[in-house]
Structures are given as C-alpha cells and as structure tokens.
C-alpha atoms as one frame of an Amber mdcrd trajectory, in Angstrom:
protein
   6.976  -2.628  26.967   4.267  -5.290  27.097   4.719  -8.580  25.257   2.490
  -8.398  22.234   3.391 -11.818  20.819  -0.093 -13.267  21.361  -1.894 -10.353
  19.715   0.589 -10.359  16.822  -0.085 -14.060  16.309  -3.851 -13.416  16.236
  -3.454 -10.519  13.834  -1.231 -12.549  11.497  -4.008 -15.055  10.797  -7.056
 -12.840  11.139  -9.516 -12.689   8.243 -11.911 -10.402  10.150 -11.833  -6.886
   8.697 -13.873  -5.379  11.534 -11.675  -6.937  14.212  -8.533  -5.684  12.471
  -9.972  -2.174  12.291 -10.799  -2.363  16.001  -7.236  -3.468  16.804  -5.911
  -0.551  14.734  -8.123   1.988  16.522  -7.401   0.600  19.991  -3.665   0.383
  19.342  -3.648   3.990  18.115  -5.406   5.140  21.322  -2.981   3.163  23.464
   0.018   4.310  21.393   0.967   0.706  20.598   2.511   1.371  17.217   3.666
  -2.201  16.593   0.136  -3.576  16.975  -1.368  -0.772  14.916   1.078  -1.377
  12.073   0.675  -5.169  12.171  -3.130  -4.904  12.062  -2.960  -2.258   9.302
  -0.672  -4.413   7.166  -2.873  -7.467   7.681  -5.977  -5.434   6.840  -4.605
  -4.202   3.534  -3.416  -7.725   2.739  -6.902  -9.233   3.051  -9.064  -6.406
   1.668  -8.304  -6.907  -2.044 -10.477  -9.483  -3.778  -7.747 -10.229  -6.319
  -5.353 -13.173  -5.951  -2.296 -12.458  -3.772   0.898 -12.052  -5.762  -0.806
 -10.439  -8.736  -0.290  -6.869  -9.874  -3.992  -6.285  -9.277  -3.753  -7.456
  -5.643  -0.718  -5.262  -5.057  -2.493  -2.299  -6.661  -5.580  -2.662  -4.470
  -3.432  -3.078  -1.337  -2.012   0.355  -2.137  -5.433   1.883  -2.758  -6.825
   0.454   0.491  -3.728   1.627   2.388  -3.991   5.169   1.075  -7.739   5.328
   1.692  -7.161   4.134   5.263  -4.472   6.780   5.812  -6.737   9.515   4.459
  -9.683   8.287   6.540  -7.588   8.425   9.712  -6.145  11.825   8.817  -9.506
  13.371   7.932 -11.605  11.622  10.548 -14.141  10.421   7.983 -14.314   7.630
   5.441 -12.412   8.638   2.337 -12.440   6.805  -1.001 -10.289   7.559  -4.031
 -13.251   8.020  -6.351 -11.316   9.413  -9.329  -8.680   6.696  -9.092 -11.364
   4.022  -8.873 -13.114   5.524 -11.916  -9.875   5.556 -13.871  -9.194   1.919
 -13.008 -12.690   0.996 -14.159 -11.926   2.754 -17.461  -8.328   1.701 -18.200
  -7.349  -0.963 -15.642  -4.708  -1.277 -12.954  -1.701  -1.646 -15.262  -2.406
   1.501 -17.268  -3.081   3.420 -14.061   0.260   2.286 -12.615   1.997   3.193
 -15.873   0.493   6.676 -15.788   1.580   7.171 -12.164   5.147   6.113 -12.946
   5.348   8.233 -16.100   3.765  11.341 -14.569   5.862  14.477 -14.445   5.427
  14.670 -10.681   4.634  12.178  -7.954   1.104  11.694  -6.681  -0.096  12.774
  -3.244  -0.414   9.084  -2.406   3.230   8.480  -3.272   4.337  11.303  -0.998
   2.110  10.218   1.881   3.236   6.587   1.656   6.919   7.578   1.476   6.476
   9.879   4.496   5.088   6.910   6.425   8.099   4.800   5.491   6.121   2.281
   3.437   7.755   2.610  -0.007   6.801  -0.951  -0.914   3.180   0.250  -1.149
   3.839   2.901  -3.801   2.638   2.372  -7.339   6.246   2.736  -8.435   7.303
  -0.187  -6.227   4.495  -2.266  -7.731   5.830  -1.441 -11.207   9.285  -2.666
 -10.163   7.851  -5.812  -8.563   5.905  -6.639 -11.722   8.403  -5.190 -14.192
   7.691  -7.869 -16.782   4.245  -6.292 -17.301   5.645  -2.846 -18.168   8.017
  -1.557 -20.802  11.533  -0.527 -19.832  10.805   3.227 -19.850   8.027   2.772
 -17.282  10.225   0.609 -15.046  13.066   3.127 -15.353  10.772   6.052 -14.480
   9.417   4.174 -11.440  12.944   3.346 -10.238  14.074   6.961 -10.726  11.139
   8.407  -8.752  11.777   6.023  -5.843  15.516   6.715  -5.840  14.910  10.475
  -5.944  12.688  10.033  -2.877  15.612   8.379  -1.082  14.364   4.792  -1.377
  16.944   2.028  -1.685  15.141   0.037  -4.371  17.376  -2.989  -3.778  15.712
  -3.367  -0.360  12.113  -3.373  -1.670  10.298  -6.702  -1.501  10.288  -8.653
  -4.740   7.403 -10.632  -6.166   6.786 -13.617  -3.941   8.411 -12.043  -0.835
C-alpha cells in the first residue's frame, strides 16, 4: 500500500473545494479509500459558512455530506431542496428537532449509518448540542441511534 502521508497532510490543511473534489474523484477511481474519505471529510468541514463548533455548522456539514453522497450515487448534482426550504422557514434547530422526533428515520439517516458515519446524523448533532434541545428530543435522538446499533458513548462530543 503506498504511503499517503504527504497527500493526507495536504488534504488536512486544504481550503480549496475544487482540489478536494478532484482528490475525491481521483481516489475513488484509484480505489484509494483512505484518501477519498480524508478529502471528503475535509470538504464537508470547510463547505459550511457557519462558525465551526456551532449547531449550524454541524447541520450544514451533514447536509453537504448527504448531498455529496447522493450526487456520487446518482451521477448528477443533487441538492436537498425541500430540506433547504424547511431550514429557510424554521431554522436548523427546529429541523433537527423534527428529524429526531419523527416516527421513522430519514433516508439521510439510513444512508449515513450505512456508510459508518453516525457522527454526521442529525441525531448525533442533537446529542452533541443537547443543551439546545429539550430532554424528549435528546432522548428520541439517542434512542434512534442506539436502535441503529450506534454506540453513542463513542460519538464525538462538542469540541472534539
């Protein structure tokens, strides 16, 4: 397996969205999963305009991640138009609350869990920013994650 330390170091500090997308595409073609994942994670970290560490930043990381996954899967640019409209109407916190309190999980939740990225689910964001939600919302988010087989004690906490 080639040493990817240099490319990982470049990815870790990159602020260039186009370059990160190129690394993702090239790594996918070359079946270099570690590079693809590192570039993907860096991309979704820098795409949100909101301040890192905020619930809004975490929310938009998730939206960008899911849109990227759908774009790759469908072979064409895909945006979550209805979700974006809802956020414009009610905001990120109410959208997260509705996801956590829904009677069933969203397609995004399922897709993110299947890709072993539970920290990007809306439910994980609710847990990370639990002080912004009432106890029933936090409990519902925890229950959905646990029912999906996620060890919530291993999810990153705010500031991690």
